[in-house]
C-alpha positions as a Markdown table, in Angstrom:
| # | Residue | x | y | z |
|---|---|---|---|---|
| 1 | Met | 76.7 | 133.5 | 111.3 |
| 2 | Leu | 80.3 | 132.6 | 110.4 |
| 3 | Thr | 82.8 | 133.7 | 113.0 |
| 4 | Leu | 85.6 | 133.5 | 110.5 |
| 5 | Ala | 83.7 | 135.7 | 108.1 |
| 6 | Ser | 83.3 | 138.3 | 110.9 |
| 7 | Lys | 87.0 | 138.0 | 111.7 |
| 8 | Leu | 87.8 | 138.6 | 108.0 |
| 9 | Lys | 85.7 | 141.8 | 108.0 |
| 10 | Arg | 87.4 | 143.0 | 111.1 |
| 11 | Asp | 90.8 | 142.3 | 109.7 |
| 12 | Asp | 90.0 | 144.1 | 106.4 |
| 13 | Gly | 88.8 | 147.1 | 108.3 |
| 14 | Gly | 91.8 | 147.3 | 110.6 |
| 15 | Lys | 94.5 | 147.0 | 107.9 |
| 16 | Thr | 95.2 | 150.7 | 107.7 |
| 17 | Gly | 95.7 | 151.0 | 111.5 |
| 18 | Arg | 98.6 | 148.5 | 111.6 |
| 19 | Ala | 102.2 | 149.6 | 111.4 |
| 20 | Ser | 103.8 | 148.5 | 108.2 |
| 21 | Gly | 105.9 | 145.3 | 108.6 |
| 22 | Ala | 104.1 | 144.3 | 111.8 |
| 23 | Ser | 102.5 | 141.0 | 111.8 |
| 24 | Asp | 100.1 | 139.7 | 114.4 |
| 25 | Ser | 99.3 | 136.0 | 113.9 |
| 26 | Thr | 95.9 | 136.4 | 115.3 |
| 27 | His | 95.0 | 138.9 | 112.5 |
| 28 | Arg | 96.5 | 136.9 | 109.7 |
| 29 | Val | 94.0 | 135.0 | 107.5 |
| 30 | Ser | 95.2 | 132.9 | 104.7 |
| 31 | Ile | 93.8 | 133.2 | 101.1 |
| 32 | Arg | 92.6 | 129.6 | 101.5 |
| 33 | Asp | 90.5 | 130.7 | 104.5 |
| 34 | Arg | 89.1 | 133.7 | 102.6 |
| 35 | Leu | 88.1 | 131.5 | 99.7 |
| 36 | Leu | 86.7 | 128.9 | 102.0 |
| 37 | Thr | 84.5 | 131.5 | 103.7 |
| 38 | Lys | 83.1 | 132.5 | 100.4 |
| 39 | Glu | 82.5 | 128.9 | 99.3 |
| 40 | Val | 80.8 | 128.0 | 102.6 |
| 41 | Ala | 78.5 | 131.0 | 102.3 |
| 42 | Glu | 77.6 | 130.0 | 98.8 |
| 43 | Leu | 77.0 | 126.4 | 99.9 |
| 44 | Glu | 74.7 | 127.5 | 102.7 |
| 45 | Ala | 72.7 | 129.6 | 100.3 |
| 46 | Asn | 72.3 | 126.7 | 97.8 |
| 47 | Leu | 71.8 | 123.6 | 100.0 |
| 48 | Pro | 69.3 | 121.1 | 98.8 |
| 49 | Ser | 66.1 | 121.2 | 100.9 |
| 50 | Thr | 67.1 | 117.7 | 102.2 |
| 51 | Cys | 70.5 | 118.8 | 103.6 |
| 52 | Lys | 71.7 | 120.9 | 106.5 |
| 53 | Ala | 75.3 | 121.8 | 107.2 |
| 54 | Ser | 76.6 | 122.3 | 110.8 |
| 55 | Phe | 80.0 | 123.7 | 111.9 |
| 56 | Pro | 81.0 | 122.6 | 115.3 |
| 57 | Asp | 83.8 | 125.3 | 115.4 |
| 58 | Glu | 82.9 | 128.2 | 113.2 |
| 59 | Asp | 86.6 | 129.3 | 113.2 |
| 60 | Lys | 87.5 | 126.0 | 111.5 |
| 61 | Leu | 85.4 | 125.8 | 108.4 |
| 62 | His | 87.4 | 123.0 | 106.9 |
| 63 | His | 85.7 | 120.6 | 109.4 |
| 64 | Phe | 81.9 | 120.3 | 109.2 |
| 65 | Gln | 79.0 | 117.9 | 109.2 |
| 66 | Leu | 76.3 | 117.5 | 106.7 |
| 67 | Ala | 72.9 | 116.0 | 107.6 |
| 68 | Val | 71.0 | 114.4 | 104.7 |
| 69 | Ser | 67.3 | 113.6 | 105.1 |
| 70 | Pro | 66.2 | 111.9 | 101.9 |
| 71 | Val | 62.4 | 112.2 | 101.5 |
| 72 | Asn | 60.3 | 110.1 | 99.1 |
| 73 | Thr | 63.4 | 109.3 | 97.0 |
| 74 | Gly | 63.8 | 106.3 | 94.7 |
| 75 | Tyr | 66.0 | 104.4 | 97.2 |
| 76 | Tyr | 63.8 | 105.1 | 100.2 |
| 77 | Tyr | 60.4 | 105.1 | 98.5 |
| 78 | Ser | 59.2 | 102.3 | 100.7 |
| 79 | Leu | 60.2 | 104.1 | 103.9 |
| 80 | Lys | 57.5 | 106.8 | 104.0 |
| 81 | Gln | 56.3 | 105.6 | 107.3 |
| 82 | Leu | 59.7 | 106.4 | 109.0 |
| 83 | Asn | 59.7 | 110.0 | 110.2 |
| 84 | Glu | 62.9 | 112.0 | 110.1 |
| 85 | His | 65.5 | 109.6 | 109.0 |
| 86 | Val | 68.8 | 111.5 | 108.9 |
| 87 | Phe | 72.2 | 110.4 | 107.7 |
| 88 | Phe | 75.3 | 112.3 | 108.8 |
| 89 | Phe | 78.5 | 112.9 | 106.8 |
| 90 | Tyr | 81.7 | 114.3 | 108.1 |
| 91 | Phe | 83.8 | 116.6 | 105.8 |
| 92 | Leu | 87.5 | 117.4 | 106.0 |
| 93 | Leu | 88.3 | 119.9 | 103.3 |
| 94 | Leu | 91.5 | 118.8 | 101.6 |
| 95 | Gln | 92.1 | 118.4 | 97.9 |
| 96 | Pro | 89.9 | 116.4 | 97.2 |
| 97 | Pro | 87.7 | 116.7 | 100.2 |
| 98 | Lys | 87.6 | 113.7 | 102.5 |
| 99 | Val | 84.0 | 112.7 | 103.3 |
| 100 | Arg | 82.9 | 109.9 | 105.6 |
| 101 | Cys | 79.3 | 108.7 | 106.3 |
| 102 | Leu | 78.9 | 108.7 | 110.1 |
| 103 | Thr | 75.6 | 106.8 | 110.0 |
| 104 | Arg | 75.6 | 103.0 | 109.4 |
| 105 | Ile | 73.7 | 102.4 | 106.2 |
| 106 | Trp | 72.9 | 99.5 | 103.9 |
| 107 | His | 73.6 | 101.1 | 100.6 |
| 108 | Pro | 75.5 | 99.9 | 97.5 |
| 109 | Asn | 77.7 | 103.0 | 97.3 |
| 110 | Ile | 78.4 | 103.5 | 101.0 |
| 111 | Thr | 80.1 | 100.8 | 103.1 |
| 112 | Glu | 79.1 | 100.0 | 106.6 |
| 113 | Asn | 82.3 | 101.7 | 107.7 |
| 114 | Gly | 81.4 | 105.0 | 106.1 |
| 115 | Glu | 83.5 | 104.9 | 102.9 |
| 116 | Ile | 81.7 | 106.6 | 100.0 |
| 117 | Cys | 81.9 | 105.8 | 96.3 |
| 118 | Leu | 81.3 | 109.1 | 94.6 |
| 119 | Ser | 83.5 | 109.8 | 91.5 |
| 120 | Leu | 84.0 | 113.5 | 92.2 |
| 121 | Leu | 85.6 | 112.6 | 95.6 |
| 122 | Arg | 88.4 | 110.7 | 93.8 |
| 123 | Glu | 91.6 | 112.4 | 93.1 |
| 124 | His | 92.1 | 110.4 | 89.8 |
| 125 | Ser | 89.1 | 109.1 | 88.0 |
| 126 | Ile | 89.1 | 107.0 | 84.8 |
| 127 | Asp | 86.0 | 108.7 | 83.5 |
| 128 | Gly | 87.3 | 112.2 | 84.0 |
| 129 | Thr | 84.6 | 113.1 | 86.6 |
| 130 | Gly | 87.0 | 113.0 | 89.6 |
| 131 | Trp | 88.1 | 115.9 | 91.7 |
| 132 | Ala | 89.3 | 119.0 | 89.9 |
| 133 | Pro | 90.2 | 122.5 | 91.2 |
| 134 | Thr | 87.1 | 123.8 | 89.5 |
| 135 | Arg | 84.9 | 121.7 | 91.8 |
| 136 | Thr | 83.1 | 123.2 | 94.8 |
| 137 | Leu | 81.7 | 122.1 | 98.1 |
| 138 | Lys | 78.3 | 122.5 | 96.5 |
| 139 | Asp | 79.1 | 119.9 | 93.9 |
| 140 | Val | 80.1 | 117.4 | 96.6 |
| 141 | Val | 77.0 | 118.1 | 98.7 |
| 142 | Trp | 74.7 | 117.7 | 95.7 |
| 143 | Gly | 76.5 | 114.5 | 94.8 |
| 144 | Leu | 76.1 | 113.0 | 98.2 |
| 145 | Asn | 72.4 | 114.0 | 98.2 |
| 146 | Ser | 72.1 | 112.3 | 94.8 |
| 147 | Leu | 73.4 | 109.0 | 96.2 |
| 148 | Phe | 69.9 | 108.6 | 97.5 |
| 149 | Thr | 68.3 | 109.4 | 94.1 |
| 150 | Asp | 69.7 | 109.4 | 90.6 |
| 151 | Leu | 73.4 | 108.6 | 91.4 |
| 152 | Leu | 72.5 | 105.4 | 93.2 |
| 153 | Asn | 74.5 | 102.7 | 91.4 |
| 154 | Phe | 73.9 | 99.0 | 91.8 |
| 155 | Asp | 76.1 | 98.2 | 88.8 |
| 156 | Asp | 79.4 | 99.6 | 90.2 |
| 157 | Pro | 79.0 | 99.2 | 93.9 |
| 158 | Leu | 81.5 | 99.8 | 96.7 |
| 159 | Asn | 79.4 | 97.7 | 99.1 |
| 160 | Ile | 79.1 | 94.6 | 96.9 |
| 161 | Asp | 77.1 | 92.7 | 99.5 |
| 162 | Ala | 74.3 | 95.3 | 99.5 |
| 163 | Ala | 74.2 | 95.4 | 95.6 |
| 164 | Glu | 74.1 | 91.6 | 95.4 |
| 165 | His | 71.4 | 91.5 | 98.1 |
| 166 | His | 69.3 | 93.9 | 96.0 |
| 167 | Leu | 69.7 | 91.7 | 92.9 |
| 168 | Arg | 68.8 | 88.5 | 94.9 |
| 169 | Asp | 65.8 | 89.8 | 96.8 |
| 170 | Lys | 64.6 | 93.4 | 96.5 |
| 171 | Glu | 62.0 | 93.0 | 99.2 |
| 172 | Asp | 64.4 | 91.6 | 101.7 |
| 173 | Phe | 66.9 | 94.3 | 100.7 |
| 174 | Arg | 64.3 | 97.0 | 101.5 |
| 175 | Asn | 63.6 | 95.3 | 104.8 |
| 176 | Lys | 67.3 | 95.4 | 105.7 |
| 177 | Val | 67.5 | 99.1 | 104.7 |
| 178 | Gln | 64.5 | 99.8 | 107.0 |
| 179 | Asp | 66.2 | 97.9 | 109.9 |
| 180 | Tyr | 69.4 | 99.9 | 109.4 |
| 181 | Ile | 67.4 | 103.2 | 109.4 |
| 182 | Lys | 65.4 | 102.2 | 112.5 |
| 183 | His | 68.6 | 101.3 | 114.4 |
| 184 | Tyr | 71.2 | 103.8 | 113.2 |
| 185 | Ala | 69.6 | 106.9 | 111.5 |
| 186 | Arg | 68.4 | 109.7 | 113.8 |
């Protein structure tokens, strides 16, 4: 499936046929790309059932989208009547990865502009759970998926208005969540 992985295999197979000292930029693949190819393959093999990754350009694995479809989760338990509500996230793989929610959502840990409050996406975290070189894409994806279940945090929100709304009137909060899903989620 991955074009870059195919390219890596071709390059490995053709190493012996090159003249020593010759370098062709189309055949050079960085160690980072090799590691990323392995990490993406591991991610695709271990995605939660509620997630789907898509790569617009399979030669550029450091840019991709993730679709999350929370089903019967704690946060969306009242939304069973809404079929196929999907939230999209954009990934730019840096250290730490930059992730943005592309779907407008009424959520205490995601702003309406797409900023995400997830400790493992922070370069420096007070609690020590921030980004570290030992973290993987799989950790980030499972963390994003968990924002709709057990990592949902009304006590330390990024979207203070959503958290206060939940505290003030849970029923009206659910209605607003449903409105956002009907208008913005695909």
